[in-house]
N, C-alpha and C positions, 0 to 999 in steps of 0.2 A: 527592407520590409520582410523579406523571406527569413532573415536571421531572427527578427522579432517573433515571427510566427512559429519558427522552429523552437525558440526559447519558450514560447507560450505552450506549445504541445509538450515539450519536455517537462515543464513545471506541472502541467496537468497529469502527465504520466507518472511522475515521481510521487506526487501527493496522493493520487488515487491508488497507487500500488500499496502505500502504507495504510490507507483506509481499508482496502480489501484484505490486507494481511492481518488486520486486527480480528477478523472473523475466524481465523484459524485457531486461535488460542482458547484455552479453557477459561471459565469465568473468573477464577482467582487471578491468573496472570492477565487475563483480558481486561480487568479493571485497571491495572497499572498501565497496560498498553493504551487503553482508551484515554486515561488521564494525561499521559506524557507524550504519546505519539499521534494517536488518532485525532485528538482535538486540534493539535497544531497542523496536522495534515488537512483537516477540513478547512481550517482558516486559510491555509496556503491554496487549496483548491478554489475556494470562493474568491480569494484575492486574485488568482490567475484568471478566473472567469470575468471579474470586474475589469482587470487589465485588458482582457480580450475585447470586451464590449466597448472600452474606450478607444482602442486602436484598430479594431477590425470590424468588418460587417457582422451582423447577427448570424448570417449564413455561415461564415467562416468559424465563428465561435461555436455554434451548434454542431457543425461538422467536426471540429476539434474535440469537443466534449464527447460526442458519440464515438468517434474513432478511438479515443483514449479508453473509455469504459469498455468497449468491445475488445480492444487489444489486451487489456489487463485481465478480463474474464477468460479470454481464450488462453492466455499465458498460464493462468492459474489452473485451468482445466488440463492443459497439456502437461504441466509440471506434476499435477496430481496423478495423472495416468502413468507418467514416467516413474515416479517414486513407487507407486503401487506395483509396477511391473518389475522393478529392481529389488524390492524388498518383499519377499514372499511371506515372511513371518510377521503378522500384524502386531503381535506383542512386542517384537523388536522395534517396529515403527513407532508404537506408542511410547516405549521407553526413550527412544531418541527424541521424540517430540517433547516429552516431559523434561528431559535434560536441557534441551534448548530453551524451554519456557523458564525454568529455574535460572539458567544462565542469564537470560534477558532481565529477569527480576533482580538478580544480583547486580548486574551492571547498572541498572537504573538506580537502585539504592546506593551503590557505591559512588556514582557520579553526583548524587544529591548530597550525600553527607561528607564527601571528601573534597 
């Protein structure tokens, strides 16, 4: 039972991390991320919630969802603070972010057509 609950929490954490990461990207790349990653992550998150309701009490499911959402938001806030403290030049940070966005777009297009 504990292993099932840990798997439930891990699935919630995994899917909500991808859902939250979609908000980081610009609108152009955000559309591709929304289509190919975020929608699947929402489906996985909802499927995990349904699995939780079938196997655990409502209290355990709500506790797991709240724990996951809080943990992901705290992790993103701490990561943002860390990156801002390490990279003083904001233009450099924007260039790195743009390169990562185009790399993700390229990888999505590559895996679709190849």
